[in-house]
C-alpha positions as CSV (number, residue, x, y, z in Angstrom):
1,M,-9.3,-51.2,237.3
2,N,-12.7,-52.0,235.8
3,K,-12.3,-54.5,232.9
4,F,-14.3,-52.4,230.5
5,L,-12.1,-49.3,231.2
6,E,-8.9,-51.4,231.0
7,R,-9.7,-52.5,227.5
8,L,-10.8,-49.1,226.3
9,N,-7.6,-47.6,227.8
10,A,-5.5,-50.3,226.0
11,G,-6.9,-48.9,222.7
12,E,-9.0,-51.9,221.8
13,T,-12.0,-51.6,219.5
14,L,-14.8,-53.7,221.1
15,V,-17.7,-55.5,219.4
16,A,-21.1,-55.5,221.0
17,D,-23.8,-58.0,220.3
18,G,-26.8,-57.9,218.0
19,A,-30.6,-57.6,218.4
20,T,-32.4,-59.1,221.3
21,G,-36.1,-58.6,220.4
22,T,-36.1,-59.3,216.7
23,N,-34.0,-62.5,217.2
24,L,-36.2,-63.7,220.0
25,Q,-39.3,-63.2,217.8
26,K,-37.7,-65.5,215.2
27,M,-37.0,-68.0,218.1
28,G,-40.7,-68.0,219.1
29,L,-41.3,-65.0,221.4
30,K,-45.0,-64.3,221.2
31,P,-46.3,-60.8,220.3
32,G,-47.0,-58.8,223.4
33,K,-44.8,-60.8,225.6
34,A,-42.0,-58.9,227.3
35,P,-38.5,-60.3,226.6
36,E,-37.7,-59.7,230.3
37,D,-40.3,-62.3,231.3
38,L,-38.1,-64.9,229.6
39,V,-35.4,-64.4,232.3
40,I,-37.6,-66.5,234.6
41,D,-39.9,-68.3,232.1
42,Q,-37.3,-69.5,229.5
43,P,-33.8,-68.6,230.5
44,D,-32.4,-71.3,228.2
45,L,-33.7,-69.4,225.2
46,L,-31.9,-66.2,226.3
47,L,-28.8,-68.3,227.0
48,K,-28.9,-69.7,223.5
49,L,-29.2,-66.3,221.9
50,E,-26.5,-64.7,224.0
51,S,-24.1,-67.6,223.4
52,S,-24.6,-67.3,219.7
53,F,-23.4,-63.7,219.8
54,V,-20.3,-64.8,221.8
55,E,-19.6,-67.4,219.2
56,A,-20.0,-64.7,216.5
57,G,-17.3,-62.5,218.1
58,S,-19.0,-60.2,220.5
59,D,-16.8,-58.7,223.2
60,I,-19.8,-57.3,225.0
61,I,-23.2,-58.9,225.7
62,L,-26.1,-56.8,226.8
63,T,-28.4,-58.1,229.6
64,C,-32.1,-58.7,228.6
65,T,-33.3,-55.8,230.7
66,F,-34.0,-53.1,228.2
67,G,-37.5,-52.9,229.6
68,G,-36.5,-53.9,233.1
69,T,-37.5,-50.9,235.1
70,R,-40.4,-51.3,237.5
71,L,-42.3,-48.6,235.6
72,R,-42.0,-50.3,232.2
73,M,-42.9,-53.7,233.7
74,K,-46.3,-52.4,234.9
75,D,-48.1,-55.0,232.7
76,S,-45.8,-57.8,233.5
77,K,-46.7,-60.6,235.9
78,Y,-43.2,-60.1,237.3
79,Q,-43.3,-56.3,238.1
80,S,-43.0,-56.9,241.8
81,R,-39.8,-58.9,241.0
82,A,-38.2,-56.3,238.9
83,P,-34.9,-56.2,240.8
84,E,-34.7,-60.0,240.7
85,I,-35.3,-59.9,236.9
86,N,-32.3,-57.6,236.5
87,T,-30.0,-59.5,238.7
88,R,-30.8,-62.8,237.2
89,A,-30.5,-61.4,233.7
90,A,-27.0,-60.2,234.5
91,E,-26.1,-63.6,235.9
92,L,-27.5,-65.3,232.8
93,A,-25.5,-63.1,230.5
94,R,-22.4,-63.9,232.5
95,K,-23.1,-67.6,232.1
96,A,-23.3,-67.1,228.3
97,A,-20.1,-65.1,228.4
98,S,-18.1,-67.6,230.4
99,A,-19.4,-70.8,228.7
100,R,-16.9,-72.9,226.8
101,T,-16.9,-71.3,223.4
102,L,-14.6,-71.3,220.4
103,R,-13.3,-67.9,221.5
104,H,-12.1,-69.2,224.9
105,A,-10.8,-72.4,223.4
106,Q,-8.6,-70.1,221.3
107,G,-7.4,-68.0,224.2
108,G,-9.5,-64.9,223.5
109,A,-10.3,-62.2,226.1
110,D,-13.2,-62.4,228.5
111,V,-16.6,-61.2,227.2
112,L,-17.9,-58.2,229.1
113,I,-21.4,-57.7,230.3
114,A,-23.4,-54.4,229.8
115,G,-26.4,-53.7,232.0
116,S,-29.1,-52.5,229.5
117,M,-31.3,-49.7,230.8
118,G,-33.9,-48.5,228.3
119,P,-36.7,-46.0,228.4
120,T,-39.6,-46.4,230.8
121,G,-42.2,-46.1,228.1
122,S,-43.6,-43.0,229.8
123,I,-43.1,-39.2,229.2
124,M,-41.9,-36.8,231.9
125,K,-44.2,-34.1,233.2
126,P,-45.5,-31.7,232.0
127,Y,-46.0,-33.6,228.7
128,G,-46.7,-37.0,230.4
129,P,-47.4,-38.6,233.8
130,M,-43.9,-39.5,235.0
131,T,-42.2,-37.3,237.6
132,P,-38.5,-36.8,237.8
133,D,-38.5,-38.6,241.2
134,Q,-40.3,-41.6,239.8
135,A,-37.8,-41.9,237.0
136,F,-34.8,-41.4,239.3
137,E,-36.0,-44.1,241.7
138,T,-36.9,-46.7,239.1
139,Y,-33.6,-46.3,237.3
140,A,-31.7,-46.4,240.6
141,E,-33.4,-49.6,241.5
142,Q,-32.6,-51.2,238.2
143,A,-28.9,-50.0,238.2
144,K,-28.4,-51.4,241.7
145,A,-29.8,-54.8,240.7
146,L,-27.7,-55.0,237.6
147,A,-24.6,-54.0,239.6
148,D,-25.5,-56.7,242.1
149,G,-25.7,-59.2,239.3
150,G,-22.1,-58.4,238.3
151,V,-22.3,-56.3,235.1
152,D,-19.1,-54.6,233.9
153,F,-20.8,-51.3,233.0
154,L,-24.2,-49.8,232.6
155,L,-25.7,-48.9,229.2
156,I,-28.4,-46.2,229.2
157,E,-29.7,-46.8,225.7
158,T,-32.4,-45.9,223.1
159,M,-33.0,-42.6,224.8
160,F,-34.9,-39.8,223.1
161,A,-35.4,-37.1,225.9
162,L,-32.7,-35.4,227.9
163,D,-34.8,-35.3,231.1
164,E,-35.3,-39.1,231.2
165,A,-31.6,-39.8,230.3
166,D,-30.7,-37.4,233.1
167,A,-32.8,-39.4,235.6
168,A,-31.3,-42.7,234.4
169,F,-27.8,-41.4,234.7
170,N,-28.2,-39.7,238.1
171,G,-30.2,-42.7,239.4
172,A,-27.5,-45.1,238.3
173,R,-24.7,-42.9,239.7
174,S,-26.5,-42.7,243.1
175,V,-26.1,-46.5,243.6
176,T,-22.9,-47.5,241.8
177,D,-19.6,-46.2,240.5
178,L,-19.6,-48.5,237.4
179,P,-18.8,-46.9,234.1
180,I,-21.9,-45.5,232.3
181,V,-22.4,-45.4,228.5
182,V,-25.2,-43.1,227.2
183,S,-26.7,-43.9,223.8
184,F,-29.6,-42.0,222.2
185,S,-31.8,-43.1,219.3
186,Y,-32.2,-40.7,216.4
187,D,-35.2,-41.7,214.4
188,R,-35.6,-38.4,212.6
189,G,-32.3,-38.2,210.8
190,V,-30.0,-36.5,213.2
191,R,-32.8,-35.7,215.7
192,T,-34.6,-37.8,218.2
193,M,-38.4,-37.9,218.4
194,M,-38.2,-35.1,221.0
195,G,-35.9,-33.0,218.8
196,V,-32.7,-33.7,220.7
197,K,-29.5,-33.1,218.7
198,P,-26.3,-35.2,218.9
199,K,-24.3,-32.1,219.7
200,D,-26.4,-31.5,222.8
201,V,-26.1,-35.1,223.9
202,A,-22.3,-35.1,223.4
203,K,-21.4,-32.1,225.5
204,K,-24.0,-32.8,228.3
205,Y,-23.0,-36.4,229.0
206,K,-19.3,-35.9,228.5
207,D,-19.5,-33.2,231.2
208,M,-21.6,-35.5,233.4
209,G,-18.9,-38.2,233.3
210,A,-20.1,-40.7,230.7
211,T,-17.4,-43.2,229.6
212,L,-18.7,-43.3,226.0
213,I,-21.5,-41.5,224.2
214,G,-23.3,-43.0,221.3
215,A,-26.3,-43.9,219.3
216,N,-28.3,-47.1,218.7
217,C,-31.4,-48.2,216.8
218,G,-32.5,-45.2,214.7
219,T,-33.0,-45.5,211.0
220,T,-30.3,-46.0,208.3
221,L,-26.7,-46.9,208.4
222,E,-26.0,-43.5,206.7
223,N,-27.9,-41.6,209.4
224,M,-25.8,-43.4,212.0
225,E,-22.7,-42.1,210.3
226,A,-24.0,-38.6,210.3
227,V,-24.9,-38.8,214.0
228,L,-21.4,-40.1,214.9
229,K,-19.8,-37.3,212.8
230,E,-21.7,-34.6,214.8
231,Y,-20.6,-36.3,218.0
232,G,-17.0,-36.3,216.8
233,E,-17.1,-32.7,215.8
234,T,-18.6,-31.7,219.1
235,I,-16.3,-33.7,221.4
236,P,-13.2,-34.5,219.3
237,G,-11.3,-37.6,220.4
238,F,-14.0,-38.7,222.8
239,G,-14.9,-42.4,222.6
240,L,-18.2,-43.3,220.8
241,W,-20.7,-46.1,220.9
242,A,-22.4,-47.3,217.6
243,K,-25.1,-49.9,217.5
244,P,-27.3,-49.3,214.4
245,N,-30.3,-51.3,213.1
246,A,-29.8,-53.4,210.1
247,G,-31.6,-50.8,208.1
248,V,-35.3,-49.6,208.1
249,P,-37.7,-52.6,208.4
250,H,-40.6,-53.4,206.2
251,M,-43.4,-55.8,207.2
252,D,-43.6,-59.3,205.9
253,V,-47.4,-59.9,205.7
254,K,-47.0,-63.7,206.0
255,T,-44.9,-63.8,209.2
256,E,-46.1,-60.4,210.5
257,Q,-42.5,-59.6,211.4
258,G,-40.3,-56.8,210.3
259,V,-37.7,-57.5,207.6
260,Y,-34.4,-55.8,207.7
261,D,-32.5,-55.6,204.4
262,M,-29.0,-54.6,205.4
263,T,-26.7,-57.5,204.8
264,P,-23.7,-58.5,207.0
265,E,-21.5,-57.0,204.2
266,D,-23.4,-53.7,204.5
267,M,-22.8,-53.6,208.3
268,S,-19.1,-54.5,207.8
269,A,-18.6,-51.6,205.4
270,Y,-20.2,-49.1,207.7
271,T,-18.4,-50.5,210.7
272,K,-15.1,-49.4,209.2
273,K,-16.6,-45.9,208.7
274,Y,-17.8,-45.7,212.3
275,V,-14.4,-46.8,213.7
276,A,-12.7,-44.2,211.5
277,I,-14.9,-41.5,213.0
278,G,-14.1,-42.6,216.6
279,A,-16.4,-45.5,217.5
280,R,-14.7,-47.6,220.3
281,V,-17.6,-50.0,220.4
282,V,-19.6,-51.2,217.4
283,G,-22.5,-53.7,217.3
284,G,-26.0,-54.1,215.9
285,C,-29.5,-53.3,217.0
286,C,-32.9,-54.3,215.6
287,G,-32.6,-56.9,212.8
288,S,-29.0,-57.7,213.4
289,T,-28.2,-61.4,213.6
290,P,-25.1,-63.4,214.7
291,S,-24.1,-63.3,211.1
292,H,-24.2,-59.5,211.1
293,V,-22.2,-59.5,214.3
294,A,-19.5,-61.8,212.8
295,A,-19.1,-59.4,209.9
296,I,-18.9,-56.4,212.2
297,A,-16.3,-58.1,214.4
298,K,-14.1,-58.9,211.3
299,A,-14.3,-55.3,210.1
300,A,-13.7,-53.8,213.6
301,K,-10.7,-55.9,214.4
302,S,-9.1,-55.3,211.0
303,N,-8.8,-51.5,211.7
């Protein structure tokens, strides 16, 4: 059986990693540069970040492919190499996961790899230029490349529109039978920017065959709790995915970077609430550091 499914079926609560973009910015990623370009330009930087999450207690590492669809990479010098970017990113994450770490020295379980698939950055017709076929094809290409790179499951994340999430899910399913997790971003309380409600997401993707359904990014830790509760009320007993931001950022005028005020202790306290609601995987999104992940791991494993 697939390793991700095995561990879920065994009743384990898994810990995902923290933020990619905000941590890379602190590590020197220049404004306007796509993190995916680092897969070729600075793989050691990605390896350092991913390894730090493994050391902090992550059971799951996401590939650096959030913007790895050919459509989203339209301004990247590597657009023509989109499949290669995804495959190499998966291999890089696997290298971080299998490196000699404190966890492995202590006999811990293998770290799993999630193939990250984010929005294309375009809106579907009739509100935007993207057609359903274009979306389907770009996601199918990305999913195949991630599967070829050896990911354990696919994560369709930070979605805000049902039509694009459908294209991602169906495109992925057309090329692989890997488990698929579907995660929406609710930046308007318990609504996405397109007005999608958690209850609509829950029923739709459970029926389509998603392994877990969840939320990431968004706004506050309290709003994440409200979203998870609506999921749980709609599909009782179904496994949930929770990867919130470390709060709502405010701008530091000196560094020109967002500052996230939620502490590791804050994330720890809410992790226990999320697990009580039904979260099977808990991690962090924007602003969450390895220290946040370490606190999340301690709280998740204590339940």
